[in-house]
C-alpha positions as CSV (number, residue, x, y, z in Angstrom):
1,M,-0.1,-0.2,-0.1
2,K,3.0,2.3,1.1
3,K,4.6,1.8,-2.4
4,L,1.0,2.7,-4.2
5,I,0.7,6.0,-2.6
6,V,4.4,6.9,-3.3
7,A,4.5,5.9,-6.8
8,A,0.8,7.8,-7.3
9,L,2.1,10.8,-5.5
10,V,5.2,10.8,-8.0
11,L,2.8,10.3,-10.7
12,A,0.7,13.3,-9.6
13,G,3.5,15.6,-9.2
14,S,5.7,15.1,-12.2
15,T,2.9,14.4,-14.9
16,A,0.4,17.2,-16.8
17,F,-3.2,16.0,-17.3
18,A,-5.8,17.3,-19.8
19,D,-8.8,16.1,-17.6
20,S,-12.4,15.1,-18.8
21,T,-14.7,15.6,-16.7
22,V,-16.5,11.9,-15.3
23,L,-18.9,12.9,-12.9
24,K,-20.4,15.6,-11.1
25,C,-21.7,15.3,-7.8
26,S,-23.7,16.9,-4.9
27,A,-24.9,16.0,-1.5
28,P,-28.7,17.2,-0.7
29,S,-29.0,20.1,0.9
30,K,-31.0,23.4,2.4
31,G,-28.2,25.7,1.6
32,K,-25.1,25.5,-0.4
33,A,-24.8,22.2,-1.7
34,A,-21.6,20.2,-1.0
35,T,-20.2,19.1,-4.4
36,I,-17.8,16.8,-5.6
37,N,-16.3,16.3,-9.4
38,V,-15.0,13.7,-10.4
39,T,-12.1,14.1,-13.6
40,L,-10.5,11.6,-15.7
41,G,-6.7,12.5,-16.6
42,D,-5.7,12.3,-20.2
43,D,-2.4,9.8,-19.5
44,T,-1.5,6.5,-21.8
45,S,-1.2,3.8,-19.2
46,V,-3.3,4.2,-16.4
47,D,-6.4,6.0,-15.5
48,F,-5.6,8.9,-13.0
49,L,-8.8,10.4,-11.4
50,T,-9.5,13.5,-9.1
51,M,-12.2,14.2,-7.0
52,E,-12.4,18.0,-5.8
53,V,-14.8,18.0,-2.8
54,S,-15.8,21.5,-2.4
55,E,-18.2,22.2,0.9
56,K,-18.4,25.3,3.4
57,T,-15.5,24.6,5.3
58,G,-13.4,24.7,2.2
59,S,-12.1,22.2,-0.9
60,S,-10.1,19.4,-0.5
61,T,-8.7,17.2,-3.6
62,F,-8.5,13.7,-3.6
63,F,-6.8,11.3,-6.4
64,A,-7.3,7.4,-7.5
65,Q,-4.7,5.5,-9.7
66,L,-6.7,2.7,-11.6
67,D,-5.3,0.5,-14.0
68,K,-6.1,1.7,-18.0
69,G,-9.4,1.3,-18.7
70,T,-10.8,0.6,-15.6
71,V,-13.0,3.6,-15.6
72,A,-14.7,2.7,-18.4
73,N,-15.2,-0.5,-17.8
74,Q,-16.6,0.1,-14.7
75,M,-19.0,2.9,-15.8
76,K,-20.2,0.8,-18.8
77,Q,-21.4,-1.9,-16.0
78,G,-23.1,0.6,-13.7
79,Y,-20.6,1.6,-10.8
80,L,-17.5,4.0,-10.2
81,Q,-15.9,3.3,-6.9
82,M,-12.2,3.9,-5.7
83,L,-9.8,4.7,-2.8
84,A,-9.9,8.6,-2.3
85,L,-6.2,9.1,-1.4
86,T,-4.8,12.4,-0.4
87,E,-0.8,13.3,-0.5
88,K,-1.3,12.9,3.2
89,S,-2.5,9.2,3.0
90,A,0.0,6.4,4.6
91,Q,-0.3,3.5,6.2
92,T,0.8,3.5,10.0
93,E,2.9,0.9,11.6
94,D,-0.4,-0.4,13.5
95,G,-2.1,-1.0,9.9
96,V,-4.3,1.9,9.8
97,I,-4.6,3.8,6.7
98,R,-5.1,7.4,7.2
99,N,-6.3,10.6,5.2
100,T,-7.9,8.3,2.8
101,G,-11.9,7.8,1.7
102,F,-13.8,5.9,-0.6
103,F,-16.2,6.9,-3.3
104,G,-18.9,4.7,-4.7
105,V,-21.8,5.4,-7.1
106,S,-24.1,2.9,-8.8
107,S,-26.2,4.1,-11.7
108,D,-29.9,5.0,-11.8
109,N,-32.2,5.7,-14.6
110,K,-30.0,3.3,-17.0
111,G,-27.0,5.0,-16.7
112,A,-28.2,8.6,-17.1
113,S,-27.6,9.3,-13.1
114,F,-25.4,7.6,-10.5
115,S,-26.0,8.3,-6.7
116,G,-23.9,6.6,-3.4
117,F,-21.8,8.4,-0.9
118,M,-17.7,9.6,-0.5
119,A,-16.1,8.7,3.0
120,A,-13.6,11.5,3.2
121,N,-12.2,14.4,5.5
122,G,-14.2,12.5,8.3
123,N,-17.4,13.2,6.9
124,I,-20.4,10.8,4.9
125,Y,-21.4,12.5,1.7
126,P,-24.7,11.4,0.0
127,V,-24.6,12.2,-3.7
128,S,-26.5,12.4,-6.7
129,C,-24.3,12.4,-9.8
130,T,-24.7,13.3,-13.6
131,K,-22.6,12.4,-16.5
């Protein structure tokens, strides 16, 4: 796990990507809704995703590196799920993975929309998403 995190950090810091939006998500809210934008980097060897979480207390960026084609395959099958890492993600000596989240959504209405959640920043964001 530590090697994966280090490799992802090196990749994130050394490569420029032309991003394409995969999903735009928001949490149900009576006020200003928390939003999560999921983008896919234009990389030829891996699927590199970023998740920009914006809420009233600020914004955070998470990322995931998956095998090439994983995002397209998951979306075709009606879901998207990944471990959401940060630059502070680490596995401690006691085995706990810290400063990390999880993003998981599944399709509604034959893929026209998605719903699920993101657990990150000590919060759970119930989300509705569109492509």
